[in-house]
LUMSE-786836 format. One record per residue (C-alpha): residue number from 1; chain; x, y, z. Coordinates in steps of 0.25 Angstrom, whole numbers, plus 5000, padded with zeros to 4 digits. Layout:
LUMSE-786836
   seq   mol     c1     c2     c3
   NUM     A      X      Y      Z
...
//
This chain:
LUMSE-786836
   seq   mol     c1     c2     c3
     1     A   5104   5242   5063
     2     A   5102   5231   5053
     3     A   5116   5231   5048
     4     A   5121   5231   5062
     5     A   5112   5219   5065
     6     A   5117   5211   5053
     7     A   5131   5214   5057
     8     A   5129   5207   5070
     9     A   5131   5192   5072
    10     A   5117   5189   5074
    11     A   5113   5197   5061
    12     A   5123   5190   5053
    13     A   5118   5176   5058
    14     A   5103   5180   5055
    15     A   5107   5185   5041
    16     A   5115   5172   5038
    17     A   5103   5164   5043
    18     A   5093   5172   5034
    19     A   5103   5170   5022
    20     A   5104   5155   5025
    21     A   5089   5154   5025
    22     A   5087   5162   5012
    23     A   5098   5153   5006
    24     A   5092   5140   5010
    25     A   5079   5145   5005
    26     A   5084   5149   4992
    27     A   5092   5137   4988
    28     A   5088   5122   4988
    29     A   5095   5110   4984
    30     A   5087   5100   4975
    31     A   5092   5086   4977
    32     A   5094   5076   4966
    33     A   5082   5068   4971
    34     A   5072   5079   4972
    35     A   5064   5088   4963
    36     A   5061   5102   4968
    37     A   5048   5109   4964
    38     A   5049   5124   4967
    39     A   5036   5131   4971
    40     A   5036   5147   4972
    41     A   5024   5151   4981
    42     A   5019   5137   4979
    43     A   5018   5138   4964
    44     A   5027   5128   4956
    45     A   5039   5135   4951
    46     A   5049   5125   4946
    47     A   5055   5111   4947
    48     A   5070   5108   4950
    49     A   5076   5094   4948
    50     A   5064   5088   4942
    51     A   5064   5074   4938
    52     A   5069   5071   4923
    53     A   5069   5057   4917
    54     A   5083   5051   4916
    55     A   5090   5061   4924
    56     A   5102   5057   4933
    57     A   5105   5061   4947
    58     A   5116   5072   4947
    59     A   5111   5078   4934
    60     A   5098   5083   4939
    61     A   5094   5098   4943
    62     A   5096   5095   4957
    63     A   5104   5106   4965
    64     A   5102   5120   4971
    65     A   5090   5128   4968
    66     A   5085   5142   4971
    67     A   5072   5146   4976
    68     A   5065   5159   4982
    69     A   5064   5157   4997
    70     A   5050   5157   5003
    71     A   5044   5158   4989
    72     A   5049   5145   4983
    73     A   5046   5131   4989
    74     A   5053   5118   4985
    75     A   5045   5105   4984
    76     A   5054   5093   4983
    77     A   5050   5081   4975
    78     A   5057   5068   4975
    79     A   5064   5064   4962
    80     A   5065   5049   4965
    81     A   5056   5038   4962
    82     A   5045   5037   4973
    83     A   5036   5026   4978
    84     A   5021   5024   4980
    85     A   5017   5012   4989
    86     A   5003   5006   4987
    87     A   5001   4995   4997
    88     A   4989   4986   4999
    89     A   4981   4990   4987
    90     A   4968   4982   4985
    91     A   4966   4977   4970
    92     A   4955   4968   4965
    93     A   4960   4960   4952
    94     A   4951   4956   4941
    95     A   4951   4941   4947
    96     A   4945   4947   4960
    97     A   4957   4946   4968
    98     A   4959   4957   4979
    99     A   4974   4960   4979
   100     A   4982   4969   4988
   101     A   4993   4976   4980
   102     A   5006   4983   4986
   103     A   5012   4991   4975
   104     A   5021   5003   4973
   105     A   5024   5014   4963
   106     A   5036   5022   4960
   107     A   5035   5036   4955
   108     A   5043   5049   4952
   109     A   5039   5063   4952
   110     A   5043   5068   4938
   111     A   5035   5081   4938
   112     A   5038   5087   4952
   113     A   5031   5100   4949
   114     A   5018   5093   4946
   115     A   5019   5084   4958
   116     A   5021   5096   4967
   117     A   5009   5104   4961
   118     A   4999   5092   4961
   119     A   5002   5085   4974
   120     A   5013   5092   4981
   121     A   5024   5082   4985
   122     A   5028   5067   4984
   123     A   5020   5062   4995
   124     A   5007   5067   4989
   125     A   5011   5061   4976
   126     A   5011   5048   4983
   127     A   4998   5050   4989
   128     A   4992   5053   4976
   129     A   4999   5042   4968
   130     A   4996   5031   4978
   131     A   4980   5030   4976
   132     A   4983   5032   4961
   133     A   4993   5020   4961
   134     A   4983   5012   4969
   135     A   4972   5015   4958
   136     A   4981   5011   4947
   137     A   4985   4998   4953
   138     A   4970   4994   4956
   139     A   4965   4998   4942
   140     A   4976   4990   4935
   141     A   4976   4977   4944
   142     A   4961   4978   4945
   143     A   4960   4975   4930
   144     A   4969   4962   4931
   145     A   4969   4948   4938
   146     A   4978   4946   4950
   147     A   4987   4937   4942
   148     A   4992   4948   4934
   149     A   5001   4952   4946
   150     A   5008   4939   4945
   151     A   5010   4939   4930
   152     A   5019   4947   4920
   153     A   5007   4956   4917
   154     A   5010   4962   4931
   155     A   5021   4972   4925
   156     A   5011   4977   4915
   157     A   5001   4980   4926
   158     A   5012   4988   4934
   159     A   5014   4996   4921
   160     A   4999   4999   4920
   161     A   4998   5003   4934
   162     A   5010   5012   4932
   163     A   5004   5019   4920
   164     A   4991   5021   4926
   165     A   4998   5027   4939
   166     A   5007   5036   4930
   167     A   4994   5042   4923
   168     A   4989   5046   4937
   169     A   5002   5050   4943
   170     A   5007   5060   4931
   171     A   4998   5071   4937
   172     A   5007   5072   4949
   173     A   5020   5072   4941
   174     A   5024   5058   4944
   175     A   5030   5047   4936
   176     A   5026   5032   4940
   177     A   5039   5024   4939
   178     A   5035   5011   4943
   179     A   5023   5003   4949
   180     A   5024   4989   4956
   181     A   5016   4979   4964
   182     A   5024   4975   4976
   183     A   5014   4964   4982
   184     A   5000   4958   4979
   185     A   4992   4951   4989
   186     A   4978   4946   4991
   187     A   4971   4951   5004
   188     A   4971   4941   5016
   189     A   4959   4934   5021
   190     A   4947   4928   5014
   191     A   4949   4937   5001
   192     A   4963   4930   5000
   193     A   4957   4916   5001
   194     A   4946   4919   4992
   195     A   4956   4924   4982
   196     A   4964   4912   4983
   197     A   4952   4903   4981
   198     A   4948   4911   4969
   199     A   4962   4910   4963
   200     A   4962   4895   4966
   201     A   4949   4893   4959
   202     A   4954   4901   4947
   203     A   4966   4893   4946
   204     A   4958   4880   4947
   205     A   4949   4885   4936
   206     A   4961   4889   4927
   207     A   4967   4875   4929
   208     A   4954   4868   4925
   209     A   4953   4877   4913
   210     A   4968   4873   4909
   211     A   4966   4858   4911
   212     A   4953   4858   4903
   213     A   4960   4866   4892
   214     A   4972   4856   4893
   215     A   4962   4844   4892
   216     A   4955   4850   4880
   217     A   4969   4853   4873
   218     A   4973   4838   4876
   219     A   4960   4833   4870
   220     A   4963   4841   4857
   221     A   4977   4837   4857
   222     A   4973   4822   4858
   223     A   4962   4823   4848
   224     A   4972   4830   4838
   225     A   4983   4820   4840
   226     A   4973   4808   4838
   227     A   4968   4814   4825
   228     A   4982   4816   4821
   229     A   4986   4802   4825
   230     A   4973   4796   4817
   231     A   4978   4804   4805
   232     A   4992   4799   4806
   233     A   4986   4784   4808
   234     A   4977   4786   4796
   235     A   4989   4792   4787
   236     A   4997   4780   4791
   237     A   4986   4770   4788
   238     A   4985   4776   4774
   239     A   5000   4775   4772
   240     A   5001   4760   4776
   241     A   4989   4753   4781
   242     A   4996   4740   4783
   243     A   5006   4746   4793
   244     A   4995   4754   4800
   245     A   4987   4741   4802
   246     A   5000   4734   4807
   247     A   5003   4746   4817
   248     A   4989   4746   4823
   249     A   4989   4731   4824
   250     A   5002   4732   4832
   251     A   4996   4743   4841
   252     A   4984   4734   4844
   253     A   4993   4722   4847
   254     A   5001   4730   4857
   255     A   4988   4735   4864
   256     A   4982   4721   4864
   257     A   4993   4711   4867
   258     A   5003   4720   4875
   259     A   4993   4728   4884
   260     A   4998   4728   4898
   261     A   4995   4736   4910
   262     A   4989   4737   4924
   263     A   4975   4731   4924
   264     A   4975   4725   4910
   265     A   4978   4711   4915
   266     A   4982   4699   4906
   267     A   4974   4697   4893
   268     A   4975   4685   4884
   269     A   4970   4686   4869
   270     A   4967   4674   4861
   271     A   4966   4677   4846
   272     A   4965   4668   4834
   273     A   4978   4668   4825
   274     A   4970   4672   4814
   275     A   4964   4684   4821
   276     A   4965   4696   4812
   277     A   4970   4704   4825
   278     A   4983   4696   4824
   279     A   4985   4698   4809
   280     A   4998   4706   4811
   281     A   5004   4694   4819
   282     A   5001   4685   4807
   283     A   5007   4694   4797
   284     A   4994   4696   4789
   285     A   4982   4705   4788
//
């Protein structure tokens, strides 16, 4: 009876359908962009097309694989670089500025078997990594002033956050590829105005400090130059006292007889020809 039923058109169609179901349940195609973790009775069995550093598409282990129907289950894990967005994270810097940070991280699953065992799938990985990312971000930026985000030191801060996040993410079989800050803002309202006032006060204090330091250095420079000038004058006087007296007399005459300028007015000086002040005009000492 069974043979007769299998020879009928309906029997043949049912047999073909069963064979097709068994075939599709036995063979699966692993794409280039996916990693396949095979579970047998929900226990890890093997990994196919796992990520390898430096591998090239077209030379991976992608392709058809065989599994036991109804016993083996395939968990697909993306092989590409994935993103974690971290919007509006509050951070308190060392200069007491409350900042709102928008950041993102890029990661790749490099140990799909561990990822499947610990969290199950990629969405749960994101859910686990997001609070860890926020904690690493706040810990690093909370140790630095807000100005570091506008300085070359920003790159080092990103590297520190990435290293901190990597130590936490390794337990999920994940490699952190990059960490970046997209935007940094001060919260609106009175906190913003208060922060701006503090920044303005800090800049005024910094300007006053720089000005005082400049005045101090200027006084030191003038004093040093005066001492050097006096030393040069003394050396010149010792080499030729007569010329030194003549030079100083000429300077005195210029200041006395040729002085001009606003508010000085006209001055008349009456001196005796024998006055010692005019000795250089008389050609005698």
